[in-house]
MARGU-563393 format. One record per residue: x, y, z of N, C-alpha, C, O, CB in turn. Coordinates in steps of 0.05 Angstrom, whole numbers, padded with zeros to 5 digits, always signed. Atoms other than C-alpha are relative to their C-alpha. Last residue first. Glycine has a CB too. Example, Ala and Ser with C-alpha at 12.3 -4.5 7.8 and 13.67 -1.06 7.14 Angstrom:
<atoms>
-00016-00024-00001+00273-00021+00143-00015+00022+00014-00005+00044+00018+00009+00009-00029 +00018-00024+00000+00246-00090+00156+00018+00024+00000+00039+00024+00013-00020+00001+00025 
</atoms>
This chain:
<atoms>
-00028-00011+00005-01708-02217-01424+00005+00001-00029+00027+00010-00038+00021-00017+00014 -00008+00000+00028-01780-02229-01401+00027+00013-00002+00033+00034+00011-00020+00016-00018 -00008-00026+00009-01795-02250-01330+00009-00001-00029+00019-00022-00037+00022+00012+00018 -00016+00001+00024-01835-02308-01303+00007+00029-00008-00009+00047-00004-00015-00014-00024 +00009-00017+00021-01863-02315-01233+00019-00004-00024+00039-00017-00022+00000+00029+00008 -00017+00000+00024-01859-02366-01178-00011+00018-00021-00036+00017-00026+00005-00028-00011 -00009+00025+00013-01889-02356-01110+00018+00005-00023+00036+00021-00022-00024-00016-00009 +00013+00002+00026-01930-02294-01089+00009-00025-00016-00004-00034-00034+00007+00025-00017 +00006+00028+00007-01911-02306-01016-00015-00002-00027-00033-00018-00030-00016-00012+00021 +00025+00007-00012-01913-02232-00998-00010-00027-00009-00034-00031-00013-00021+00021-00007 +00012-00026-00009-01857-02219-01046-00028-00007+00010-00046-00012-00006+00000+00021-00024 +00018+00003-00023-01817-02283-01052-00008+00027+00009+00004+00039+00028+00014-00016+00022 -00001-00023-00018-01784-02289-01119-00020-00004+00022-00039-00019+00019-00005+00027-00015 +00014+00003-00025-01768-02345-01167+00004+00025+00017+00026+00036+00018+00011-00025+00015 -00014-00012-00023-01750-02328-01238-00017-00004+00025-00041+00001+00026+00004+00030-00005 +00017+00002-00024-01769-02369-01299+00017+00010+00024+00039+00002+00028-00009-00029+00006 -00013+00012-00023-01733-02345-01360-00018+00000+00024-00031+00020+00030+00027+00014+00006 +00014-00003-00025-01766-02331-01427+00017-00015+00022+00026-00037+00017-00029-00011-00001 -00003+00022-00019-01720-02323-01486-00015+00007+00025-00011+00028+00037+00030-00006+00005 +00016-00003-00024-01730-02282-01549+00004-00024+00018+00006-00046+00008-00031+00004-00006 +00018+00020-00009-01685-02272-01609-00014+00006+00026-00010+00028+00038+00014-00026+00002 -00015+00021-00013-01623-02233-01627-00018-00022+00010-00008-00043+00018+00015+00011+00023 -00005-00003-00029-01658-02189-01677+00014-00024+00011+00020-00043-00003-00027+00004+00014 -00028-00007-00006-01651-02190-01753+00006+00005+00029+00028+00014+00035+00006+00025-00015 -00003-00029+00004-01725-02189-01772+00028+00010+00007+00033+00034+00006-00021+00015+00017 +00004-00006+00029-01724-02264-01781+00002+00029-00006+00010+00036-00029-00028-00010-00008 -00024+00006+00015-01693-02269-01711-00003+00005-00030+00016+00014-00043+00008-00030+00004 -00019-00021-00006-01752-02233-01680+00026-00005-00015+00039+00014-00025+00005+00002+00031 +00008-00025+00014-01800-02279-01716+00020+00022+00005+00028+00036-00014-00027+00008+00010 -00006+00003+00029-01762-02342-01694-00007+00025-00015+00007+00034-00033-00016-00024-00012 -00029+00001+00003-01762-02321-01621+00007-00001-00029+00024+00014-00039+00012-00025+00015 -00009-00027-00003-01836-02302-01624+00031+00002-00004+00041+00021-00015-00008+00012+00027 +00009-00016+00022-01854-02370-01651+00010+00028+00001+00019+00039-00019-00031-00001-00001 -00014+00009+00025-01810-02409-01602-00009+00017-00024+00008+00026-00039-00007-00029-00005 -00028-00008-00002-01834-02369-01541+00014-00007-00026+00030+00010-00036+00013-00013+00024 +00000-00029+00005-01907-02377-01563+00029+00010+00002+00037+00028-00014-00017+00015+00021 +00007-00006+00028-01898-02452-01569+00002+00030-00006+00014+00037-00026-00028-00010-00007 -00023+00008+00016-01861-02458-01502-00005+00005-00030+00013+00014-00044+00005-00030+00004 -00022-00018-00005-01915-02418-01466+00024-00006-00018+00036+00011-00030+00008-00001+00030 +00006-00026+00013-01971-02457-01498+00023+00019+00003+00031+00033-00016-00026+00012+00012 -00001+00005+00029-01939-02523-01478-00006+00025-00016+00008+00032-00035-00020-00022-00008 -00027+00000+00010-01924-02498-01408+00002-00005-00030+00020+00007-00042+00015-00022+00014 -00003+00024+00015-01997-02479-01394+00028-00001-00013+00034+00015-00031-00022-00003-00022 -00012+00020-00018-01999-02427-01339+00004-00027-00014+00012-00046-00001-00018-00004+00024 +00014+00025+00003-02046-02387-01384+00009-00021+00020-00006-00039+00028+00002-00011-00028 +00024-00001-00016-02018-02322-01357-00017-00025-00002-00032-00032+00016-00017+00024-00007 -00007+00008-00027-01951-02340-01387-00024+00000+00019-00025-00015+00038+00022+00019+00011 -00006+00028+00000-01981-02338-01457+00007-00010+00029-00002-00031+00037+00024-00007-00019 +00025+00014+00001-02011-02270-01444+00004-00030+00001-00011-00045+00014-00016+00008-00025 +00014-00004-00026-01944-02242-01423-00026-00016+00001-00032-00029+00021-00005+00029+00006 -00014+00017-00019-01910-02272-01484-00013+00002+00028-00016-00018+00041+00030+00008+00002 +00006+00028+00007-01961-02240-01530+00012-00020+00020-00001-00039+00028+00009-00006-00029 +00028+00005-00009-01956-02173-01495-00007-00029-00005-00021-00042+00011-00019+00019-00014 +00001-00001-00030-01880-02173-01502-00028-00007+00010-00030-00023+00029+00009+00027+00010 -00014+00024-00009-01883-02193-01576-00002-00002+00031-00008-00024+00041+00030+00000-00009 +00018+00022+00006-01935-02139-01589+00012-00026+00009-00002-00043+00020-00006+00000-00030 +00021-00002-00020-01890-02088-01553-00020-00023-00004-00031-00034+00015-00014+00027-00001 -00010+00012-00024-01833-02112-01597-00020+00001+00023-00020-00016+00040+00026+00013+00008 -00002+00029+00004-01873-02098-01660+00010-00014+00025+00000-00035+00033+00020-00006-00023 +00027+00011+00001-01894-02029-01636+00001-00031-00003-00014-00045+00011-00016+00012-00023 +00012-00001-00027-01824-02010-01615-00027-00013+00000-00033-00028+00018-00002+00029+00009 -00014+00020-00016-01795-02033-01682-00012-00001+00028-00018-00023+00038+00030+00007+00002 +00008+00026+00010-01847-01993-01721+00012-00023+00017-00001-00042+00024+00007-00004-00029 +00027+00004-00011-01835-01932-01677-00011-00027-00010-00027-00039+00005-00018+00023-00009 +00000+00008-00028-01760-01938-01691-00028-00004+00012-00031-00022+00030+00014+00022+00016 +00001-00024-00017-01773-01935-01766+00000-00009+00029-00012-00030+00035-00025+00018-00007 +00026-00010-00011-01754-02000-01800+00004+00026+00016+00025+00032+00026-00012-00022+00017 +00015-00015+00021-01696-02017-01846-00025+00013+00010-00037+00029-00004-00007-00019-00023 -00017-00023+00008-01648-02038-01790-00013+00017-00022-00006+00040-00026+00027-00011-00011 +00001-00022-00020-01704-02080-01759+00016+00024-00010+00008+00047-00005+00010-00010+00027 -00010+00007-00026-01708-02122-01823-00002+00024+00019-00010+00046+00010+00028-00010+00000 -00001-00023-00018-01745-02118-01889+00008-00010+00028-00003-00030+00038-00027+00015+00001 +00013+00004-00026-01730-02172-01939+00004+00025+00017+00025+00038+00016+00012-00026+00014 -00016-00009-00022-01713-02152-02010-00016-00004+00026-00039+00005+00028+00008+00030-00003 +00016-00013-00020-01746-02194-02063+00018+00008+00023+00033-00009+00034-00023-00018+00009 -00012+00001-00026-01706-02210-02125-00017+00016+00020-00025+00039+00014+00030+00011+00001 -00004-00026-00012-01749-02222-02185+00013-00004+00027+00005-00022+00042-00026+00016+00002 -00007+00000-00029-01747-02282-02229+00005+00028+00009+00019+00044-00004+00025-00018+00005 -00009-00026-00009-01783-02287-02296+00005-00003+00030-00012-00012+00046-00020+00022-00005 
</atoms>
């Protein structure tokens, strides 16, 4: 017996569900960047990127941005 399983994507979700999921992605990426470990950051970026794409989104990409506010150095921003 074969059954067709319908996948749920962002277009099928309530806006509050989408917002909650994307907030979790954002928090996860922020926590990864706080480790300062490039391997962890790259892994988390790859996993969250794939998850967002599986739900029909465009994906996730972290970009390193340099800024000089009171000599804080290099930071990362989410896009």
